[in-house]
C-alpha positions in Angstrom: -12.2 12.5 -65.9 -14.0 14.6 -69.2 -12.0 15.9 -71.5 -11.9 18.1 -74.8 -9.2 18.7 -77.0 -6.5 17.5 -74.2 -8.0 20.1 -71.7 -9.7 18.4 -68.5 -13.3 19.9 -67.9 -14.8 17.7 -65.1 -12.5 16.1 -62.3 -14.4 14.3 -59.6 -11.6 14.6 -57.1 -11.9 18.2 -54.9 -15.0 19.7 -54.7 -18.2 17.3 -52.6 -21.8 16.9 -53.3 -23.4 15.2 -50.7 -26.9 15.3 -52.7 -25.5 12.7 -55.4 -24.1 10.1 -52.7 -27.4 7.9 -53.5 -28.1 4.0 -55.0 -28.8 5.7 -58.7 -25.4 6.8 -59.2 -22.4 5.4 -60.0 -20.6 8.1 -58.8 -21.1 8.2 -55.6 -19.8 10.7 -52.9 -17.3 13.2 -54.9 -16.4 16.1 -55.5 -16.1 18.6 -59.3 -13.0 20.8 -59.7 -13.7 24.0 -61.9 -11.3 24.3 -64.8 -11.1 26.7 -67.2 -14.0 26.2 -70.4 -16.5 26.9 -71.9 -20.0 25.8 -71.0 -21.2 25.7 -75.0 -18.3 23.1 -75.2 -18.4 21.0 -71.9 -22.5 20.7 -72.8 -21.1 19.1 -76.3 -19.3 17.0 -74.5 -19.6 13.0 -75.1 -19.9 11.8 -71.9 -20.5 7.8 -71.3 -24.0 7.5 -70.4 -23.6 6.5 -66.9 -27.4 7.4 -66.0 -26.8 11.0 -65.1 -25.6 12.7 -68.2 -29.2 15.0 -68.2 -29.5 15.5 -64.4 -26.3 15.7 -63.1 -24.2 17.7 -66.0 -26.2 20.3 -66.7 -26.8 21.4 -63.3 -23.0 21.2 -62.6 -22.5 23.8 -65.2 -24.1 26.7 -63.9 -23.7 25.6 -60.2 -20.4 25.7 -61.3 -19.2 28.9 -62.8 -21.7 31.0 -60.9 -19.1 31.4 -58.7 -16.3 33.9 -59.2 -14.4 32.5 -62.5 -10.8 31.3 -62.4 -8.2 33.8 -63.1 -5.0 32.5 -64.9 -1.9 31.4 -63.3 0.7 34.2 -63.0 4.3 34.2 -64.5 6.8 32.4 -62.5 9.3 35.1 -61.1 12.5 32.4 -60.3 11.4 33.5 -56.4 11.2 30.1 -54.3 8.8 30.6 -51.7 9.5 28.9 -48.0 5.5 27.1 -47.1 4.5 25.7 -48.8 1.3 25.9 -50.7 -1.7 23.9 -48.8 -4.2 21.8 -50.6 -7.7 22.5 -49.4 -8.6 20.3 -47.1 -12.4 18.4 -47.6 -14.4 17.2 -45.0 -16.0 14.0 -45.4 -18.9 13.4 -43.6 -19.8 9.6 -42.7 -22.8 8.0 -43.8 -25.1 7.5 -41.1 -25.1 4.0 -39.9 -28.3 2.4 -39.5 -29.6 1.3 -36.1 -28.7 -2.4 -35.5 -31.9 -4.4 -34.9 -32.1 -6.4 -31.7 -31.8 -9.8 -31.7 -35.4 -11.1 -29.5 -35.2 -14.7 -28.4 -38.4 -16.7 -29.3 -40.7 -16.7 -27.0 -41.0 -20.1 -25.4 -44.4 -22.2 -26.8 -46.6 -23.4 -23.6 -45.9 -27.3 -24.3 -48.7 -29.3 -25.2 -51.2 -31.5 -22.3 -50.4 -35.4 -23.3 -53.5 -36.7 -23.3 -51.9 -40.2 -23.3 -51.8 -42.6 -20.0 -49.2 -41.5 -17.8 -46.2 -42.8 -17.6 -45.1 -45.4 -15.1 -42.0 -44.5 -12.9 -39.6 -47.5 -12.7 -39.3 -48.2 -9.4 -35.9 -47.8 -7.8 -33.6 -51.2 -7.3 -32.7 -51.7 -3.6 -29.0 -50.9 -3.9 -26.3 -50.4 -1.0 -26.9 -47.4 1.7 -24.2 -45.1 2.1 -22.0 -45.9 4.9 -21.0 -42.9 7.2 -17.7 -42.3 7.2 -16.1 -43.0 10.4 -15.5 -39.8 12.7 -11.5 -39.5 13.1 -10.5 -40.9 16.7 -8.8 -38.0 19.6 -5.3 -39.0 19.6 -5.5 -40.6 23.8 -3.7 -38.8 26.5 -0.7 -39.6 27.8 0.0 -40.0 31.4 2.3 -37.0 31.5 -0.4 -34.8 29.9 -3.3 -36.0 31.9 -1.2 -35.3 35.3 -0.7 -32.0 33.9 -4.0 -30.9 32.8 -5.6 -32.1 36.4 -3.4 -29.8 37.5 -4.6 -27.2 35.6 -8.2 -27.7 36.9 -7.0 -28.2 40.8 -5.0 -24.8 40.6 -8.2 -22.9 39.1 -10.3 -24.9 42.3 -7.7 -23.9 44.6 -8.3 -19.7 44.3 -5.0 -17.6 44.5 -5.7 -15.0 47.5 -4.3 -11.2 46.8 -0.3 -10.3 47.5 0.5 -7.7 49.7 3.2 -5.7 50.4 6.0 -7.0 52.7 5.0 -8.0 56.1 9.0 -7.6 57.3 11.7 -5.2 57.7 14.0 -6.9 55.5 11.3 -6.9 52.8 10.7 -3.6 52.7 14.6 -2.3 52.9 15.0 -4.7 49.9 11.8 -3.5 48.0 13.3 0.0 48.5 16.5 -0.7 47.3 15.5 -2.4 44.0 13.5 0.5 43.3 17.2 2.7 42.7 17.8 2.4 39.0 20.7 0.0 38.1 19.9 -2.1 41.4 17.0 -4.9 39.3 17.6 -6.8 36.3 19.8 -8.5 35.2 22.3 -7.6 38.5 19.9 -8.3 41.1 22.3 -11.3 42.6 25.3 -8.6 43.0 22.5 -5.8 44.3 20.7 -8.6 47.2 24.7 -8.9 48.6 25.5 -5.1 48.6 21.8 -4.5 50.0 22.4 -6.8 53.0 25.8 -5.3 54.0 23.6 -2.1 54.2 20.9 -3.6 55.4 23.6 -4.6 58.7 25.1 -1.1 58.9 21.5 0.0 59.8 21.3 2.6 62.8 18.3 1.9 65.4 16.3 4.0 64.6 16.5 3.3 60.3 15.6 -0.5 61.6 12.7 1.1 63.8 11.2 2.7 60.5 11.5 -0.5 58.0 9.4 -2.6 61.3 7.1 0.0 61.6 6.3 0.0 57.6 6.5 -4.1 58.0 4.1 -4.2 60.6 1.6 -2.0 59.2 2.0 -3.9 55.7 1.3 -7.3 57.8 -2.4 -5.3 59.3 -3.4 -4.6 55.6 -2.5 -7.8 54.2 -4.5 -9.6 57.1 -7.3 -7.3 56.5 -7.6 -7.3 52.2 -7.1 -10.9 53.0 -10.2 -11.7 55.6 -12.1 -9.5 52.8 -11.0 -12.0 50.3 -12.3 -14.9 52.4 -15.4 -13.6 52.9 -16.5 -13.0 49.4 -16.5 -16.7 48.6 -19.2 -18.8 50.5 -18.1 -21.7 52.9 -19.1 -24.1 50.3 -15.9 -22.4 47.7 -13.5 -22.2 50.1 -13.8 -26.0 51.3 -13.5 -26.9 47.9 -10.6 -25.0 47.2 -8.7 -26.7 50.0 -9.3 -30.3 48.9 -7.7 -29.0 45.8 -4.9 -27.7 47.6 -4.7 -30.6 48.9 -4.8 -32.6 46.3 -2.5 -30.5 44.7 0.2 -30.8 47.5 -0.3 -34.9 47.1 1.2 -34.6 43.8 4.3 -32.4 45.0 2.9 -28.5 44.1 4.2 -26.3 46.0 3.0 -23.0 47.3 -0.7 -23.9 48.1 -1.2 -23.7 51.8 -4.8 -24.1 53.2 -7.1 -21.4 53.6 -7.7 -19.9 56.7 -11.4 -19.4 57.1 -13.1 -19.4 60.6 -17.0 -20.3 59.0 -15.5 -23.7 58.0 -16.5 -26.5 59.5 -13.8 -28.0 62.4 -12.6 -31.4 61.9 -14.3 -34.2 64.4 -12.0 -35.1 67.5 -11.4 -38.9 68.0 -11.0 -40.5 71.6 -6.9 -40.8 71.5 -6.5 -37.4 70.2 -8.6 -36.3 73.8 -6.4 -38.2 75.5 -3.4 -36.8 74.3 -4.3 -33.1 74.4 -4.7 -33.9 78.2 -1.5 -35.7 78.6 0.7 -32.5 77.7 -1.8 -29.8 79.3 -0.6 -31.6 82.2 3.2 -30.5 81.8 4.3 -33.9 82.7 6.6 -34.1 79.3 8.0 -30.9 79.7 11.9 -30.8 78.2 11.0 -34.0 76.3 11.2 -33.6 72.4 8.2 -34.8 70.8 8.8 -37.9 69.5 9.6 -39.3 73.1 6.9 -37.7 74.4 4.6 -39.1 72.0 5.7 -42.3 72.6 5.0 -42.5 76.7 1.7 -41.2 75.5 1.1 -43.8 73.9 2.3 -46.4 76.1 -0.4 -45.0 78.5 -3.4 -45.2 76.4 -2.4 -48.6 75.8 -2.2 -49.5 79.7 -5.8 -47.7 80.2 -8.8 -50.0 80.9 -12.2 -49.3 79.0 -13.5 -47.9 82.3 -10.9 -44.5 81.9 -11.1 -44.5 78.4 -14.5 -43.6 78.8 -14.8 -40.0 79.7 -12.6 -39.7 76.6 -15.1 -42.0 74.3 -18.1 -39.1 75.8 -16.0 -36.3 74.7 -15.5 -37.9 71.2 -19.5 -39.0 70.6 -20.2 -35.2 71.8 -18.2 -33.9 69.7 -19.3 -36.1 66.4 -22.8 -34.5 67.1 -21.4 -31.0 66.6 -19.8 -31.9 63.5 -22.7 -33.5 61.2 -24.9 -30.8 62.7 -22.2 -27.9 61.4 -22.1 -30.1 58.0 -25.7 -30.1 57.7 -25.9 -25.8 58.1 -22.6 -24.9 56.6 -22.0 -27.1 53.8 -25.7 -28.5 53.3 -24.9 -32.0 53.5 -25.3 -35.3 55.5 -22.0 -37.2 55.5 -23.6 -39.8 57.2 -25.9 -40.8 54.3 -24.1 -42.6 51.2 -24.6 -41.2 48.0 
């Protein structure tokens, strides 16, 4: 601040001069407010030497007072103004930042080639070879698990024929009765009793109607079964019957032998031909099967070698037929051991 006679002449706080901001001036970025003073007084004012008297003060006076002179303040009228007088705002410009120099990584210097003798690497000491970790052994299956797995494999080989519609009058009637809402589901036991009573009360015309539908279903089922059998080779059907026989031995029900005329018929022995001849004669008519079989066994033991000779010839002839069909149908010869 510069004073003369108790009055401030220069106040560097309002008007901004970006041109004064440099490293050679101690004032930096500031502004000068115009005050009512004479130019000659300001020129003769003693200002401390800051290195900018000759270059700053004189041009500042004429630049400052080149504009309109400041008017005297008006006398106070006693009125209070509602809005406060806003002070003039000045926008400060930030100094331009210098671009930061990017650091460059020093280039790797190429290694100088050694001219000395090559370094001999020490031989590795013989150590223990790494032992492989033992593989985790699978838990052994129990006998029950093995049996269940075997049954599952046999069921796959046994094949499952197509299921047709009902082939009896009662089955057709019951299927029709079950379609009525409320007769199926958990109430099927009570519904079956009701259906049984209604089936007994059927008229002959209605019963003939259900028998006719059952016969049609039976014929359609037989045709579908024959078509399904012929869609497999005789070898596959033969393997399926072996699997069904094994399931029967294990106590699994519902797997009967598949009927296929292409399969090789088994070989009949000597006693089978004698038994057939005796039952075809009609001598055991009216007798139960166990009693008739017991009598036929006694007669067979009483026969001589010459009397058994015809039956032996029939069995030998059937044996030739059996081995020939095995070769043509199953492509194997059971007489030759593997």
